C-alpha positions as CSV (number, residue, x, y, z in Angstrom):
1,M,32.2,157.8,-147.4
2,V,35.5,157.6,-145.6
3,Q,35.0,155.4,-142.5
4,D,36.1,156.6,-139.1
5,N,38.8,154.8,-137.4
6,L,37.7,153.6,-134.0
7,K,40.8,154.9,-132.3
8,K,40.1,158.0,-130.1
9,E,42.2,161.1,-129.6
10,K,42.9,162.8,-126.4
11,K,43.1,166.4,-127.4
12,P,42.6,168.5,-130.6
13,N,45.5,170.7,-131.7
14,W,43.7,173.0,-134.3
15,R,41.4,175.1,-132.2
16,H,41.2,178.8,-133.2
17,Y,38.6,180.1,-130.7
18,D,38.7,181.3,-127.1
19,F,35.3,180.1,-126.1
20,T,34.8,181.1,-122.5
21,T,32.6,178.1,-121.7
22,A,35.1,175.6,-122.9
23,G,36.1,173.3,-120.1
24,P,35.9,169.6,-119.0
25,V,32.7,168.9,-120.9
26,D,34.2,170.4,-124.1
27,D,37.4,168.3,-123.6
28,Y,35.2,165.2,-123.1
29,L,33.3,165.8,-126.3
30,Y,36.5,166.1,-128.3
31,S,38.0,163.0,-126.6
32,M,35.1,161.0,-127.9
33,L,35.8,161.8,-131.6
34,P,37.1,159.0,-133.7
35,K,40.4,159.6,-135.5
36,R,40.0,161.2,-138.9
37,D,41.5,159.9,-142.1
38,E,45.0,161.0,-143.2
39,V,43.9,163.9,-145.3
40,L,41.6,165.5,-142.7
41,A,44.1,164.9,-140.0
42,E,46.8,166.7,-142.1
43,M,44.4,169.6,-142.8
44,E,43.7,170.0,-139.0
45,A,47.5,170.1,-138.3
46,Y,48.1,172.6,-141.1
47,A,45.2,174.8,-139.9
48,G,46.6,174.8,-136.4
49,K,50.1,175.6,-137.5
50,H,49.1,178.4,-139.8
51,N,46.2,179.8,-137.8
52,I,43.7,179.1,-140.5
53,P,40.1,178.8,-139.1
54,I,38.3,175.6,-139.8
55,V,35.2,174.2,-138.2
56,G,37.0,171.2,-136.7
57,P,35.8,167.6,-136.4
58,A,33.1,168.0,-133.8
59,V,31.2,170.6,-135.8
60,A,32.1,168.8,-139.1
61,R,30.4,165.7,-137.9
62,V,27.3,167.7,-137.1
63,L,27.3,169.2,-140.5
64,Q,27.7,165.8,-142.2
65,Q,25.0,164.3,-140.0
66,L,22.5,167.1,-140.9
67,A,23.3,166.7,-144.6
68,L,22.6,162.9,-144.3
69,M,19.4,163.5,-142.4
70,I,17.8,165.6,-145.2
71,N,19.4,163.5,-148.0
72,A,21.2,166.6,-149.3
73,R,22.6,166.5,-152.8
74,T,23.5,170.2,-153.3
75,V,25.5,172.3,-150.9
76,F,26.7,175.9,-151.4
77,E,29.5,176.8,-149.0
78,L,30.2,180.5,-148.3
79,G,33.8,180.8,-147.2
80,S,35.7,177.5,-147.6
81,A,39.3,178.4,-146.7
82,I,41.4,175.2,-147.3
83,G,38.3,173.1,-147.9
84,Y,38.1,171.2,-144.6
85,S,34.3,171.4,-144.2
86,T,34.0,171.0,-148.0
87,I,35.3,167.4,-147.8
88,W,32.8,166.5,-145.1
89,W,30.0,167.9,-147.2
90,A,31.3,166.1,-150.3
91,Q,31.4,162.8,-148.4
92,A,27.7,163.4,-147.3
93,V,26.2,164.2,-150.7
94,G,27.6,161.1,-152.4
95,G,28.9,160.5,-155.9
96,T,25.9,162.2,-157.6
97,G,26.0,165.3,-155.3
98,R,27.6,168.7,-155.8
99,V,29.3,171.0,-153.4
100,I,30.3,174.6,-154.4
101,Y,33.5,175.8,-152.7
102,T,34.0,179.5,-152.5
103,D,37.0,181.5,-151.2
104,G,38.6,184.8,-152.1
105,D,42.2,183.5,-151.7
106,A,43.6,181.7,-154.8
107,K,46.3,180.0,-152.6
108,N,43.6,178.6,-150.3
109,A,41.7,177.3,-153.3
110,E,44.8,175.6,-154.9
111,R,45.6,173.9,-151.6
112,A,42.0,172.8,-151.2
113,R,42.0,171.4,-154.7
114,R,44.9,169.2,-153.9
115,Y,43.3,168.0,-150.7
116,F,40.1,167.2,-152.6
117,E,42.0,165.1,-155.1
118,R,43.7,163.1,-152.3
119,A,40.4,162.6,-150.5
120,G,38.8,161.3,-153.7
121,V,36.0,163.8,-153.7
122,S,37.2,166.3,-156.3
123,S,34.6,165.2,-158.9
124,R,31.8,166.3,-156.5
125,I,33.2,169.8,-155.9
126,T,33.0,173.0,-158.0
127,L,35.7,175.5,-157.0
128,H,35.0,179.3,-157.2
129,T,37.7,181.8,-156.3
130,G,36.3,185.3,-155.7
131,D,33.5,187.0,-153.8
132,A,31.3,184.3,-152.3
133,L,28.3,186.5,-151.8
134,E,28.4,187.8,-155.3
135,F,28.6,184.3,-156.6
136,L,25.6,183.2,-154.5
137,S,23.6,186.1,-155.7
138,E,24.1,184.9,-159.3
139,Q,22.7,181.4,-158.6
140,K,19.3,180.5,-160.1
141,Q,18.9,177.1,-158.5
142,E,17.7,176.2,-155.0
143,F,20.2,174.3,-152.8
144,D,19.6,171.7,-150.1
145,I,22.1,173.4,-147.8
146,I,23.7,176.8,-147.7
147,F,26.6,177.0,-145.2
148,N,27.7,180.4,-144.1
149,D,31.3,181.0,-142.8
150,V,32.3,184.3,-144.4
151,D,33.6,187.4,-142.8
152,K,31.4,188.1,-139.8
153,E,30.5,191.7,-140.8
154,D,28.8,190.2,-143.9
155,Y,26.5,187.9,-142.0
156,P,23.4,190.2,-142.2
157,R,23.9,190.6,-145.9
158,V,24.2,186.8,-146.3
159,L,20.8,186.3,-144.7
160,R,19.1,188.6,-147.3
161,L,20.5,186.4,-150.1
162,V,19.8,182.9,-148.8
163,S,16.0,182.3,-148.7
164,P,15.3,182.5,-152.4
165,R,18.2,180.1,-153.1
166,L,17.3,177.4,-150.5
167,R,14.6,174.8,-151.1
168,K,11.7,174.3,-148.7
169,G,12.9,171.9,-146.0
170,G,16.5,172.9,-146.7
171,L,19.0,174.0,-144.1
172,F,20.8,177.4,-143.7
173,I,23.7,176.7,-141.3
174,T,26.0,179.4,-139.9
175,D,29.2,179.0,-137.9
176,N,30.6,181.2,-135.1
177,V,27.3,182.7,-134.0
178,L,28.4,182.7,-130.3
179,W,31.7,184.4,-131.3
180,S,33.8,183.2,-128.4
181,G,31.1,184.3,-126.0
182,R,31.3,187.9,-127.1
183,V,27.6,187.9,-128.1
184,A,26.8,187.9,-124.3
185,Q,28.7,191.1,-123.7
186,K,26.7,194.3,-122.9
187,N,27.0,196.9,-125.5
188,P,29.8,195.4,-127.6
189,K,31.8,198.0,-129.7
190,D,33.5,195.9,-132.4
191,A,31.8,195.7,-135.8
192,Q,32.0,191.9,-136.0
193,T,30.2,191.2,-132.8
194,K,27.5,193.7,-133.6
195,A,27.0,192.1,-137.0
196,I,26.6,188.7,-135.5
197,L,24.2,190.0,-132.9
198,E,22.2,191.6,-135.7
199,F,22.3,188.4,-137.8
200,N,21.2,186.1,-134.9
201,R,18.2,188.4,-134.1
202,L,17.2,188.7,-137.8
203,L,17.5,184.9,-138.3
204,Y,15.3,184.1,-135.2
205,D,12.8,186.7,-136.2
206,S,12.6,185.6,-139.8
207,G,9.3,184.0,-140.9
208,D,11.3,182.0,-143.5
209,F,13.2,179.9,-141.1
210,F,12.8,177.8,-137.9
211,T,16.1,178.4,-136.1
212,A,18.1,177.0,-133.2
213,I,21.6,177.7,-132.1
214,L,23.7,174.7,-131.1
215,P,26.3,175.7,-128.4
216,I,29.0,173.5,-129.8
217,R,32.4,174.9,-130.3
218,D,31.8,178.6,-131.3
219,G,28.1,178.2,-131.9
220,L,26.3,176.8,-134.9
221,A,23.0,178.2,-136.1
222,V,20.8,175.7,-137.8
223,A,17.8,177.2,-139.7
224,L,15.2,175.1,-141.4
225,K,13.6,176.7,-144.5
226,R,9.8,176.8,-144.0
């Protein structure tokens, strides 16, 4: 695993959310983050410059910690973009682990492939370009972790696919479940917010999962498979 440098940063430059509760506490949390290695730092800068959504280092550290806590060796990532979170997963699963990267954009996948090589984790990652949900539906194995970061209108559909493909004691983790605070609006009209609201309720109501939402960055739902 790439070791964190002890040097701290003052402020992130890659945020892509407008989370209404962000403020001094949020800034403090980011100020505590150790500096990332060269590849991850470059990815953060590229994402910020080109408006590419990534989970960012605060959430990425939570993802990696969760993977380490359950000794995860297989991760299926739904929606990987340039592969930022994929690298954190790959570091967590170790040399014998496997992470499946999925994205519909071939240019994203090619850029991600180059980052994986430079980060020294390419042997742990399988790249798939195309429909992430369709590819998940074709899987016969059970994974230790399924990470959901696809188009928000697809979130309810993702939930229907996950349970049979996640081992008991595995984690189903979903990003952006607070959606810049829009989930707290009364009678939202846009399809994305309504889909996230539906997803959150279905996830909490599901007998297959024990769920909690962590209010970090844009909201991270962590669901334990019963």
